[in-house]
C-alpha angles and dihedrals in degrees: 000000000000116000122204110232118245119248089218131025119272126193142210126187128211116207126175138223085233144341120301096021090131103267095139094051091042091057092043091053093047091048088060092041094055093039088056088052090058101261127133102236130193123192118215136183114180095201128013130180113204142118089214103093136168128210117234129210090245088067105259143091133253136173115286090237090065089047089056092045090052089051089051089053089047094236135118113266117241135187089253090071090070109018096173119042121176115202110194114228096172139000091276106027142053144185110250118220117191121187088350098306134095110270097175142279130278142175119243094259095047091048092061088065094040093057092078089062092052097055092086091056090048093050092045090057093043093053090047091056093041092059091045102059150017099256136020114202109201126201121206126210128238109330137316087222089076087095092165086072096043096107111097090358115174099167105062132000094000089062094039091054094045092048095036086232118162117234135221113198117219121208126190111222093182092074093049132240095068094147091052092045094053097040091042091052090052090051093050098047120095112245093254091052093043090054090062092066114097096180147308143263129210113218135196099019117176123196134007109001092205089068089070097050090101090046092057091046092051092050092049092048095046096044106027088228123128123236118240093194147288115266116211117228109279108217096200093062092101091057093065121083109276128209107194111024134060112205110223117219128181125201115267127206093254093053100060093107094054124102100268117216119180124198119187112224102235116202092247098031112169138188092015089159083083084088099049093096089055091052090061095058111102095214096047128090107200109191124188107205114214125212113281095038125094120238106262117256088212092067118117091202135016112205119198105209133212120282137191091223111036098178095045091046092049087057089046090052090054094048088056091052090238091132089064091046090054091051091052090046091055094046088058093052099265125147131236128203124185123199120200105310089017088054091052091052091057092067133088098254143009118204126195103179094164096047094242092154097035130296113012108261149129123244131194111243129215090276095222093124126040094237139103132209129214118195114226133183095243110093119210113221115170143134109226145178128207148122135293097227103205092051097029090226128146114247137178136188140114141281123222114168146112102214129095116211129199140157144111095295089058084071084073097054120191095209142023110217122186088341095308128105117251132186132001143254133208119241092257092046093234095112119054137162142176143165098240118118118197090037095144097047093088107089097208094049094044091050091050093045093051090043089057088057095046116020095191095059118115133203128351141211132277096233099181092048090047092056091052092047090051092050090051089049091051091049091051090049091054094045089054098050111023132069094247094170089052092051091050091049090052092058118096 
């Protein structure tokens, strides 16, 4: 079907009955659907909370979900696609990023008041996108039924009302209670908020769709909203880069001959989509190790991931006994790689003189690299290309950190980025670290790196091509099961 392009940008917002109902993937799929129909699409999330961030070419950071949505729409991501990003640093506080730059920090209670001041920034970004395309697809956060947080809301109905943006409510049938969650949301919303809802979608259905015909009818009768379709569970969802969930996998008997990579799940783990390209390799077992479990002695490599709170997570690592597991791993000839915060942990000392991660203090590191890190208030946000020096392979990715690292082992850099050395290596080459996120996304480098671990391995995957094929598959899935024309008609 040919769609006539809009002379001015329209918008449609997808809110959920709760977190993790599939809003991010829904918007990503629809970005590709409408792009394939010839429209210029812009994804937008007014407020996101995630420690998985991407660096944009306009010099800021946004949530990784909006990065994936921009890729689905085949456009360059910008800071306007996620004007407010909250990066949790503790259970009650977060760093606030506005238009890609650090705005400040706030506790959960203080932030509820601060939101009113951020609405102007949100609307500025929204208007920018609206004048730059045919259709803005907006993703909400959490649920509009959290009416205790309705005052000064910028993430759900507060934004929808301010922007006069129609809403489609997404319910997840896989977790159960989808009728109650949709009807209950309708009951809890104030009349003015409820009037913003154009209809609903059912996500993650398993089994015979006809068995839910009565369910759809009941929801429509109780809410007065129309249904835009029921989307069957899409089994490839876990193969796309994720923002908010780490899939735990334990070694199975039939996987003992695979290259075994273990990643400890730090309490503030960030940018864990660094490892998505490794998950797609058929001869690799990528295992995220949860708290309470030792790091496996069978691992070929232990990778310490990025973290939003390096010092706190170094203490967390020690409380789990993972520091002792790493020592045993190295004594048996294993390898260790640290990325960003994980790289900083490998050094002799970490210093936070300005109290950027809490009280000002110094902390002894793992001592596996002869380096030290000082945390400074200037945050490095840059996309960069370079070379992995030991393998002499081209690499690309992004840096997003506040620390500055130096020391004798930096004289053996792991990378050269934009002509400058980055990272460090131990004398025996078994311990390495760097600041580059996205290291494994380059197919040639990943193949060479895995080949250095297992010389007899053959082949490898085309990760970038795989992501695009998956997005096309998701778009086809949505075209088959959802009322796409109805959704487009609902936009205004």
